[in-house]
Structures are given as structure tokens and as C-alpha cells.
N, C-alpha and C positions, 0 to 999 in steps of 0.2 A: 633610490630615486626606482619613482614606479618609471614599469616600459614607458615607450611611445607607442599610443595604438594611430593603429593604421588603415587606410578604408583603400584595399582595391578596385583600380575603375578602370577596365578594361572590355573590349565587343569580345574578344578571345577568350577564354575558357581555359583554354590550356594551359594559356599564358598567365592568365591572374594564380592556376594552381602551382606551377613551375615558383612563378615570385612568392608567393602564398609556403612555401617551402624551402625558398631559400632566404622568407628572412624570417622563419618561425624559426634555424637556426640558432640565433640572436638575443642573450638571453634582453640584449636593454630593446629591443621590439619587441610587440604583441601586433599580430591580425587579427583586427577584428571584427571586419566583413566582406562583403567583393559586391557590387556592380558591373551590368556590363553595355550600363548607357546613365547618360549624362542625368536622365528623368529620375530614375530609379535610384542613382546617389547622392542625391541630396536629398530624398525619402530615408537612405540608408545613413546619411551622415546626422541626418538626424535625432534622426533613430541610436547610434553609437557611440556618439558627439566623440570622433574622433580628432585628437591631434595632428595628421599629417597625410593626405590626401592622394594616393599617384594615380597620378587621371593622363590616361592617352586621352588624346582630341580629336579623333574622327573614329566620331560613336554614330548608330542610330540612334532617333528617336528624338536626344535629346546632344549635341555632340559635346565634348571636352572646357571646350572655352566659354560656350557658351552659361554650360554648368557650373565652372570658376567662381564670373562673374555674380550668379547668382549666390553662390557659395558668399563672396564678400560681402555683399549687402547681409543676408539674411541670419550666419555663418560663418563673424567674422574673423573667431578666433580662431580660424579650420584651416594647416596653413596645406597649401596645397600647392604639389608636384606636378609642371606636365612630365607628362613621358612617351614618350611619343619615336614613332620611326623616323619623323621628318624636322629636317631643321631650316626649311628657308624659311627665308625674309619674313613673310607677308604670315604664321605660322609660328613663329618667334612672337617679336612684336605682338599679335591681337594677343596672345595668351600672357605677356606679363601683362600690358594694360588692364587684362582681368580681373588680373589680379593674381595670377601664381609670380609664387616666390622665388619657383629653382624651373630649368628647364634643361632635360635631360634627354639623353638617345637611349633608345631599346640595347646597344649595343654596349653604354654601359656595366665596367667590369662588377663582380656585386659589392669587394669590400669597397669600390665610393655610392655603389648605391644605398648602402648600409649609411657607410659617413651623411652623406647629403639629410635619410631620412632625418639621421638625429642632429644634423645642423638648421635642417628648417622647425625641427620642434622649441630649437631652443632660439628661434629667431633671426639666424638668418640664409641671405641669399644662396641657391646650389645651384650658378650654370655649367652646361659644355662647353669647359674652353670655347671650340669653336664659336658655340653662341655669347659668349663673354668677347668675346672681338665682336660680330654683327654691335652689338649693344654699344659696346667703347666707337668702333666706327662709327655710329651711328651719333649717339652722342656729341662726338668730337665736327659731326658736318649739322649739324641743327646751330640756325642763326640767332647771334644775340637778339631778343625782342630790345633792348634799349641797348644803349654799352655799357659792360658791367668795367668795373675799376678792376685792378689786378689784384688778385689777394694777395692777401698779405702773408709773408711768411711766418712756417710754422713756428709758437711762439716756446717748441723744444723737440728739439731737431733731431730727425733719424739716425742712426746711427750704420758704420758702414753695414753692419746684418744684417738689421733692420731693411732698408735702402738693397739688399739684394732678398731679403725674402718678399719685399710689400712688389720689385719686380716678379718674380714666382706669380704672385699671387693674381696678378693684375692678368696672366695670362694664364687663370682657370684652375691654379695645382693647384689640388687637396695638402691637407699636411704631413699628409704621408707621403707625396713628389716634393714637396718641397726639401721633405724633413733626407730622401733621397739625393736627392739636388746637388744637398749642401755637406750632407754629412752630419745629419744632426741630429739627434731625439727630435720622436715627433714633439714627446712633452716639451722641446726647446722650443720650437719653431709657434709649437700654439703660443707660450710668451709668447714669441717675440711679432706675431698673430694681433695678441692683446693688447700690446704696447700701440706697434702700429693704428691698429684703428684709433685706440682714446687719441695717440696723437694729433693723427686727420681730423675727430673727430667728429667718423663716419659711424654710421650703425654696423654698418655688414661690409663685406669684404669687396660686392658691390662698387657699393658707395664712395668704397676708397681706394679703385681702382680708378673710379673717374675724376675723385678729388685729388689723385694721386697728380695726374693727368694735367688739372687743371693748373696744380701750381710747379709745371713742370717737372715733375721727381722722374717718369718717368719717359 
């Protein structure tokens, strides 16, 4: 498989340099370019055609949220992960509404960041655990526009092990973290996650967590 092409967008040159060095050691990732603001990111993305953009939010000229919104329209195939210092509600939901598929804080571990980039390239959503909790809490607070029928039970029920995996997945745990918590091989966890998504009819981990709450599985 070809390497995932990544564009780094941050107004701090030293941070971009460190990030590029960190990602360059992974064979499955190729850093194809950098940009210091949102406007430069749009030009670089159009020229370099990255698979994933790691996007800071608070930058001069054009901030990361506005740049993400424009990328979703102009280059819908590009997956944006917000990578920022801040996790206040305003930033989190503005970034997700703008089209970001992930939201991570800059203190994330290198292993988690690499996993997030690869997951985003596969079309999955990736959220910091604290951010995932905010999303689920906000979803639970939303009023129903109209009375909704109670969700039907799953056609194929989850096994006890799949329920354990689902609970940890809903907490924002990575496959590696779930494997450590349940004393399983990471490949086994990946298979369980695939089965959980299929049984819940979910596209990604975030949707699986939301649907599981709607079905009172958590």
C-alpha cells in the first residue's frame, strides 16, 4: 500500500519541524508539505493533494476552522484532523461542524498520532477521549425534533467481549489501549471493532458510540 500523504499546518515552525521528524520515521506516512496559516494550507493542499491534513486551529491570515470549511468544499477528499492546544467546547464543535474528521490535542502521544493519521486515511473519525466525551454529552442533550420510535434491537446481538470492546471504544480508547485493558492482541481487538461497527451499522467509532447509547448498550 502507498504511504499516507500528510500536510502539516501550524503557525509555529519549530512545532511543524518536530512533527515532520516524528512522522517521517513511520514507513506508512509521508509528509508532503507544510503551511504556516490556513490560506497557505489551501494552496498547498491544492498543489500537493494530501490524504490527511493536520490542522492547527488558531493561526493568522486564515484560521484552521475557516480553512477546514473551505477544504471540505474545494477538496472533499482531504481528511482534516484538528491538532491543537485547546479543547474548549466552542473550538471542538466549530471544528467538527466545519468538517474535521478528528480532534486531537498537541500533548497526544506519538503512537496515538500515527494511529489517528492512518485511521483518518481509512475514512474513520478520531477523537481525543475528552473530546469524544463532549460529543456524546452534547448529543445526549439534543432535543428530539419529533417523537422518534424506540430503536429496534440489533438483528445480530453483540457478544460479551464485543460489549467490553464497545464500552472502551466509546471512551475514546485506541485499539492498542483496548488490547492492553482486555489483555488481547491488537489484531484481535481490530477484528472485534470491525464486528461491532458492522452489527451497529456504524461508519466509524464515533457513530458506533452514539448508536450504542441510543440503543442503551452503554
